[in-house]
TORKOL-4160 file (C-alpha; in steps of 0.2 Angstrom, whole numbers, padded with zeros to 4 digits, m for minus):
189
<pt num="1" X="0045" Y="0017" Z="0053"/>
<pt num="2" X="0039" Y="0016" Z="0071"/>
<pt num="3" X="0021" Y="0016" Z="0064"/>
<pt num="4" X="0024" Y="0000" Z="0055"/>
<pt num="5" X="0033" Y="m0008" Z="0069"/>
<pt num="6" X="0020" Y="m0004" Z="0082"/>
<pt num="7" X="0005" Y="m0008" Z="0071"/>
<pt num="8" X="m0001" Y="0009" Z="0075"/>
<pt num="9" X="m0020" Y="0011" Z="0072"/>
<pt num="10" X="m0021" Y="0030" Z="0072"/>
<pt num="11" X="m0023" Y="0033" Z="0053"/>
<pt num="12" X="m0038" Y="0041" Z="0045"/>
<pt num="13" X="m0046" Y="0045" Z="0029"/>
<pt num="14" X="m0052" Y="0063" Z="0028"/>
<pt num="15" X="m0065" Y="0071" Z="0016"/>
<pt num="16" X="m0063" Y="0089" Z="0011"/>
<pt num="17" X="m0078" Y="0099" Z="0005"/>
<pt num="18" X="m0072" Y="0112" Z="m0007"/>
<pt num="19" X="m0087" Y="0124" Z="m0005"/>
<pt num="20" X="m0089" Y="0124" Z="0014"/>
<pt num="21" X="m0070" Y="0120" Z="0017"/>
<pt num="22" X="m0076" Y="0107" Z="0030"/>
<pt num="23" X="m0065" Y="0092" Z="0034"/>
<pt num="24" X="m0074" Y="0076" Z="0040"/>
<pt num="25" X="m0067" Y="0059" Z="0045"/>
<pt num="26" X="m0073" Y="0046" Z="0034"/>
<pt num="27" X="m0062" Y="0031" Z="0041"/>
<pt num="28" X="m0052" Y="0030" Z="0057"/>
<pt num="29" X="m0042" Y="0017" Z="0066"/>
<pt num="30" X="m0032" Y="0013" Z="0050"/>
<pt num="31" X="m0015" Y="0005" Z="0051"/>
<pt num="32" X="m0003" Y="0016" Z="0040"/>
<pt num="33" X="m0016" Y="0021" Z="0027"/>
<pt num="34" X="m0007" Y="0025" Z="0011"/>
<pt num="35" X="m0014" Y="0025" Z="m0007"/>
<pt num="36" X="m0032" Y="0029" Z="m0011"/>
<pt num="37" X="m0041" Y="0026" Z="m0028"/>
<pt num="38" X="m0059" Y="0028" Z="m0034"/>
<pt num="39" X="m0067" Y="0015" Z="m0044"/>
<pt num="40" X="m0071" Y="0019" Z="m0062"/>
<pt num="41" X="m0090" Y="0020" Z="m0059"/>
<pt num="42" X="m0088" Y="0029" Z="m0043"/>
<pt num="43" X="m0096" Y="0016" Z="m0032"/>
<pt num="44" X="m0082" Y="0013" Z="m0020"/>
<pt num="45" X="m0065" Y="0019" Z="m0014"/>
<pt num="46" X="m0050" Y="0009" Z="m0011"/>
<pt num="47" X="m0037" Y="0013" Z="0003"/>
<pt num="48" X="m0021" Y="0004" Z="0006"/>
<pt num="49" X="m0017" Y="m0002" Z="0023"/>
<pt num="50" X="0002" Y="m0004" Z="0022"/>
<pt num="51" X="0005" Y="m0012" Z="0039"/>
<pt num="52" X="m0009" Y="m0025" Z="0037"/>
<pt num="53" X="m0004" Y="m0029" Z="0019"/>
<pt num="54" X="m0021" Y="m0026" Z="0012"/>
<pt num="55" X="m0033" Y="m0015" Z="0002"/>
<pt num="56" X="m0049" Y="m0010" Z="0010"/>
<pt num="57" X="m0065" Y="m0005" Z="0000"/>
<pt num="58" X="m0077" Y="0008" Z="0006"/>
<pt num="59" X="m0093" Y="0008" Z="m0003"/>
<pt num="60" X="m0099" Y="0025" Z="m0008"/>
<pt num="61" X="m0115" Y="0021" Z="m0018"/>
<pt num="62" X="m0127" Y="0007" Z="m0020"/>
<pt num="63" X="m0136" Y="m0001" Z="m0005"/>
<pt num="64" X="m0119" Y="m0005" Z="0002"/>
<pt num="65" X="m0115" Y="0013" Z="0005"/>
<pt num="66" X="m0105" Y="0016" Z="0020"/>
<pt num="67" X="m0099" Y="m0003" Z="0022"/>
<pt num="68" X="m0080" Y="m0006" Z="0024"/>
<pt num="69" X="m0073" Y="m0022" Z="0019"/>
<pt num="70" X="m0057" Y="m0031" Z="0014"/>
<pt num="71" X="m0055" Y="m0029" Z="m0005"/>
<pt num="72" X="m0038" Y="m0039" Z="m0006"/>
<pt num="73" X="m0025" Y="m0047" Z="0005"/>
<pt num="74" X="m0008" Y="m0044" Z="m0003"/>
<pt num="75" X="0009" Y="m0053" Z="m0003"/>
<pt num="76" X="0018" Y="m0037" Z="0002"/>
<pt num="77" X="0017" Y="m0019" Z="0009"/>
<pt num="78" X="0006" Y="m0008" Z="m0002"/>
<pt num="79" X="0010" Y="0010" Z="m0006"/>
<pt num="80" X="0000" Y="0019" Z="m0020"/>
<pt num="81" X="m0015" Y="0012" Z="m0030"/>
<pt num="82" X="m0019" Y="0018" Z="m0048"/>
<pt num="83" X="m0034" Y="0013" Z="m0059"/>
<pt num="84" X="m0031" Y="0008" Z="m0077"/>
<pt num="85" X="m0043" Y="0012" Z="m0092"/>
<pt num="86" X="m0052" Y="m0005" Z="m0089"/>
<pt num="87" X="m0056" Y="m0001" Z="m0071"/>
<pt num="88" X="m0043" Y="m0013" Z="m0064"/>
<pt num="89" X="m0031" Y="m0007" Z="m0050"/>
<pt num="90" X="m0012" Y="m0008" Z="m0050"/>
<pt num="91" X="m0004" Y="m0008" Z="m0032"/>
<pt num="92" X="0014" Y="m0004" Z="m0029"/>
<pt num="93" X="0022" Y="m0013" Z="m0015"/>
<pt num="94" X="0037" Y="m0009" Z="m0005"/>
<pt num="95" X="0042" Y="m0027" Z="m0002"/>
<pt num="96" X="0036" Y="m0044" Z="0002"/>
<pt num="97" X="0028" Y="m0047" Z="0019"/>
<pt num="98" X="0041" Y="m0050" Z="0032"/>
<pt num="99" X="0037" Y="m0064" Z="0045"/>
<pt num="100" X="0048" Y="m0054" Z="0057"/>
<pt num="101" X="0036" Y="m0040" Z="0057"/>
<pt num="102" X="0021" Y="m0051" Z="0060"/>
<pt num="103" X="0031" Y="m0058" Z="0075"/>
<pt num="104" X="0034" Y="m0041" Z="0081"/>
<pt num="105" X="0016" Y="m0036" Z="0079"/>
<pt num="106" X="0011" Y="m0051" Z="0089"/>
<pt num="107" X="0023" Y="m0047" Z="0103"/>
<pt num="108" X="0021" Y="m0028" Z="0107"/>
<pt num="109" X="0034" Y="m0029" Z="0121"/>
<pt num="110" X="0048" Y="m0030" Z="0108"/>
<pt num="111" X="0043" Y="m0013" Z="0101"/>
<pt num="112" X="0042" Y="m0006" Z="0119"/>
<pt num="113" X="0060" Y="m0012" Z="0121"/>
<pt num="114" X="0066" Y="m0006" Z="0104"/>
<pt num="115" X="0059" Y="0011" Z="0107"/>
<pt num="116" X="0069" Y="0014" Z="0123"/>
<pt num="117" X="0086" Y="0011" Z="0114"/>
<pt num="118" X="0096" Y="0027" Z="0110"/>
<pt num="119" X="0097" Y="0024" Z="0091"/>
<pt num="120" X="0088" Y="0030" Z="0075"/>
<pt num="121" X="0074" Y="0017" Z="0072"/>
<pt num="122" X="0071" Y="0023" Z="0054"/>
<pt num="123" X="0090" Y="0019" Z="0050"/>
<pt num="124" X="0089" Y="0003" Z="0059"/>
<pt num="125" X="0073" Y="m0002" Z="0050"/>
<pt num="126" X="0080" Y="0003" Z="0033"/>
<pt num="127" X="0095" Y="m0007" Z="0037"/>
<pt num="128" X="0085" Y="m0022" Z="0041"/>
<pt num="129" X="0074" Y="m0021" Z="0026"/>
<pt num="130" X="0089" Y="m0019" Z="0015"/>
<pt num="131" X="0097" Y="m0035" Z="0022"/>
<pt num="132" X="0080" Y="m0044" Z="0021"/>
<pt num="133" X="0078" Y="m0040" Z="0002"/>
<pt num="134" X="0076" Y="m0027" Z="m0010"/>
<pt num="135" X="0064" Y="m0034" Z="m0023"/>
<pt num="136" X="0052" Y="m0025" Z="m0034"/>
<pt num="137" X="0034" Y="m0030" Z="m0032"/>
<pt num="138" X="0017" Y="m0025" Z="m0039"/>
<pt num="139" X="0000" Y="m0032" Z="m0041"/>
<pt num="140" X="m0014" Y="m0029" Z="m0053"/>
<pt num="141" X="m0031" Y="m0032" Z="m0045"/>
<pt num="142" X="m0048" Y="m0035" Z="m0053"/>
<pt num="143" X="m0064" Y="m0025" Z="m0049"/>
<pt num="144" X="m0069" Y="m0038" Z="m0036"/>
<pt num="145" X="m0051" Y="m0038" Z="m0028"/>
<pt num="146" X="m0045" Y="m0054" Z="m0036"/>
<pt num="147" X="m0026" Y="m0054" Z="m0040"/>
<pt num="148" X="m0025" Y="m0054" Z="m0059"/>
<pt num="149" X="m0006" Y="m0052" Z="m0060"/>
<pt num="150" X="0009" Y="m0051" Z="m0049"/>
<pt num="151" X="0025" Y="m0043" Z="m0056"/>
<pt num="152" X="0041" Y="m0046" Z="m0046"/>
<pt num="153" X="0059" Y="m0042" Z="m0048"/>
<pt num="154" X="0065" Y="m0054" Z="m0035"/>
<pt num="155" X="0083" Y="m0047" Z="m0034"/>
<pt num="156" X="0079" Y="m0029" Z="m0037"/>
<pt num="157" X="0090" Y="m0028" Z="m0052"/>
<pt num="158" X="0079" Y="m0017" Z="m0063"/>
<pt num="159" X="0067" Y="m0010" Z="m0050"/>
<pt num="160" X="0064" Y="m0011" Z="m0031"/>
<pt num="161" X="0054" Y="m0004" Z="m0017"/>
<pt num="162" X="0039" Y="0002" Z="m0029"/>
<pt num="163" X="0029" Y="0017" Z="m0023"/>
<pt num="164" X="0020" Y="0020" Z="m0039"/>
<pt num="165" X="0014" Y="0009" Z="m0054"/>
<pt num="166" X="0004" Y="0017" Z="m0068"/>
<pt num="167" X="m0003" Y="0009" Z="m0084"/>
<pt num="168" X="m0003" Y="0020" Z="m0099"/>
<pt num="169" X="m0003" Y="0016" Z="m0118"/>
<pt num="170" X="0002" Y="m0002" Z="m0116"/>
<pt num="171" X="0016" Y="0001" Z="m0104"/>
<pt num="172" X="0018" Y="0001" Z="m0085"/>
<pt num="173" X="0028" Y="0015" Z="m0077"/>
<pt num="174" X="0035" Y="0010" Z="m0060"/>
<pt num="175" X="0043" Y="0023" Z="m0048"/>
<pt num="176" X="0050" Y="0022" Z="m0031"/>
<pt num="177" X="0053" Y="0036" Z="m0018"/>
<pt num="178" X="0070" Y="0028" Z="m0016"/>
<pt num="179" X="0076" Y="0028" Z="m0034"/>
<pt num="180" X="0080" Y="0043" Z="m0045"/>
<pt num="181" X="0072" Y="0035" Z="m0060"/>
<pt num="182" X="0056" Y="0027" Z="m0067"/>
<pt num="183" X="0055" Y="0010" Z="m0075"/>
<pt num="184" X="0045" Y="0009" Z="m0091"/>
<pt num="185" X="0039" Y="m0009" Z="m0095"/>
<pt num="186" X="0029" Y="m0016" Z="m0110"/>
<pt num="187" X="0014" Y="m0025" Z="m0104"/>
<pt num="188" X="0013" Y="m0043" Z="m0109"/>
<pt num="189" X="m0005" Y="m0048" Z="m0111"/>
């Protein structure tokens, strides 16, 4: 949780070569990298940056190969990304953006003070997030990063704190690392 509070930029995306067993750094200076997904045509890779509430696109092929750009700015903190059969992407989000975190990121002295207190920051952060809301949030993104659909359970009565959204056979399966169940929802086109 301190990683989120501090805006830590030590995250990396690594590539493992099965034959040579070499590991190389593909991207560095990421803020809480989380989900990763490959486009249907293999031309680009997406990486969720949880703290910054955005998805980055790394071009792998085409004349843009090697270029990193913002694919989508999101209304919440992204976790995993899954591609559907059409090549669109479902992004699970833990919760909506919290202005208090933006304020903390713009005032690093606050984190410095908090880190010196003798209490468990993970418990404190979980308590704060619980008090601020426990909604379910997910977004479907098009191949160009446009938000095609937002699903939200504002009060978290059916699902909340999504960590995974997968589309299969006309249904969405929504899971959370905090809940002992998955939600199955019929997709409304």
